[in-house]
C-alpha positions in Angstrom: 74.7 140.8 28.9 76.3 139.7 25.6 76.8 142.2 22.9 74.8 142.0 19.7 76.3 140.4 16.6 77.8 143.1 14.5 76.6 143.4 11.0 78.8 141.9 8.3 80.3 139.2 10.6 79.1 135.6 10.1 77.3 134.1 13.1 79.7 131.2 13.4 82.8 133.4 13.6 81.1 135.7 16.1 80.1 132.8 18.4 83.6 131.3 18.1 85.1 134.6 19.1 82.9 134.8 22.2 83.8 131.3 23.2 87.6 132.0 22.7 87.4 135.1 24.8 85.4 133.4 27.6 88.0 130.6 27.6 90.9 133.1 27.9 89.1 134.8 30.8 88.7 131.4 32.6 84.9 131.4 32.3 84.8 127.6 31.7 87.0 126.6 34.7 85.6 125.2 37.9 82.2 124.6 36.6 79.9 122.2 38.6 80.0 118.7 37.1 83.2 119.3 35.2 84.8 116.0 34.3 81.7 114.0 35.1 79.5 112.2 32.6 76.3 113.8 31.6 73.4 112.2 33.5 70.7 110.3 31.5 72.6 110.8 28.2 71.6 107.3 27.2 67.9 107.9 27.6 65.6 109.6 25.1 65.2 113.3 25.8 61.4 113.1 26.0 61.5 110.4 28.7 64.0 112.4 30.8 62.1 115.6 30.4 58.8 114.1 31.5 60.3 112.3 34.5 62.0 115.5 35.7 58.9 117.5 35.1 56.7 115.1 37.2 59.3 115.0 40.0 59.7 118.8 40.0 55.9 119.4 40.0 55.2 116.7 42.6 52.9 114.8 40.3 52.3 111.1 39.8 52.7 109.4 36.4 48.9 108.9 36.5 48.3 112.6 36.0 49.5 112.5 32.4 47.5 109.4 31.4 44.7 109.8 28.8 41.2 110.0 30.3 40.1 106.4 29.5 43.2 104.9 31.2 42.7 107.1 34.3 39.1 105.9 34.4 40.2 102.3 34.1 42.6 102.7 37.0 39.9 104.2 39.1 37.6 101.3 38.3 40.4 98.9 39.5 40.9 100.9 42.7 37.2 101.3 43.4 36.9 98.4 46.0 39.7 99.9 48.1 38.2 103.3 47.7 34.7 102.4 48.9 36.1 100.2 51.7 36.8 103.3 53.8 33.2 104.7 53.3 30.8 104.3 56.2 27.4 104.0 54.5 25.8 102.3 51.6 24.6 105.7 50.3 28.2 107.0 50.2 29.3 103.9 48.3 26.5 104.3 45.8 27.3 108.0 45.4 31.0 107.2 44.7 30.0 104.5 42.1 27.4 106.9 40.5 30.0 109.7 40.3 32.5 107.3 38.6 29.8 106.0 36.3 28.9 109.5 35.3 32.5 110.3 34.3 32.7 107.0 32.4 29.4 107.8 30.5 30.7 111.3 29.7 33.8 109.7 28.1 31.7 107.1 26.3 29.6 109.9 24.7 32.6 111.7 23.3 35.6 109.4 23.4 38.9 111.2 23.4 42.2 109.4 23.5 43.1 105.8 22.8 40.2 103.3 22.2 39.9 101.5 25.5 37.1 99.1 26.3 35.4 100.6 29.3 31.9 100.1 30.8 30.0 101.6 33.7 30.5 99.8 37.0 27.7 97.7 38.5 26.7 99.5 41.7 25.0 96.5 43.2 28.0 94.3 42.8 30.2 96.9 44.5 27.8 97.4 47.3 27.6 93.6 47.9 31.4 93.5 48.0 31.5 96.4 50.3 29.0 94.7 52.7 31.0 91.5 52.6 34.2 93.4 53.3 32.6 95.4 56.1 31.1 92.2 57.7 34.5 90.5 57.6 36.2 93.6 59.1 33.5 93.8 61.9 34.0 90.1 62.7 37.8 90.6 62.8 37.3 93.6 65.1 35.0 91.6 67.3 37.4 88.8 67.5 40.2 91.2 68.4 38.1 92.8 71.1 37.2 89.4 72.5 40.9 88.4 72.5 41.8 91.7 74.2 39.1 91.2 76.8 40.3 87.7 77.5 43.8 88.9 78.0 42.7 91.6 80.4 40.6 89.1 82.4 43.7 86.8 82.5 45.9 89.6 83.7 43.4 90.7 86.3 43.1 87.1 87.6 46.9 86.9 87.9 47.1 90.2 89.7 44.4 89.0 92.2 46.1 85.7 92.8 49.4 87.5 93.4 47.7 89.8 95.9 46.3 86.9 97.8 49.7 85.1 97.8 51.3 88.2 99.3 48.7 88.4 102.1 49.0 84.8 103.0 52.8 85.0 102.9 52.8 87.9 105.3 50.5 86.0 107.6 52.7 83.0 107.6 55.8 85.0 108.2 54.1 86.8 111.1 53.2 83.5 112.8 
């Protein structure tokens, strides 16, 4: 613990005295990073601080965005989000929940003025149906291809089995 500044001594001379004494004791020798340039010295302090804070807390950059920009990003990602859902009711519930948050923001807009409107649930459901139908067709085609390959492999195994039997009979004769 450092001692208190004695009264009557100017702050500058007291600090200089402490630095000189620490230098004489060798307090500044073998410090980590000695002789190396200071990292991120060319970047603004705010940018470095925010980046380090996000990394340290395990957050994404999206966490610090204003509400309207977060909502806009969610609207952009909505088709990928609903693609994983299994029923139309779940898709409509996800769209309704997002629309509720958009409407809450539109009632009392806080943050930068961003043009944002509720999402058309019918359009999202139609897109979900089309994506689901395409995925089901692709899965059916993949299953058919796998089945054809299995039939081909079974046919080859059977023909190999018959060849071995006939070869053994010919060799026995």
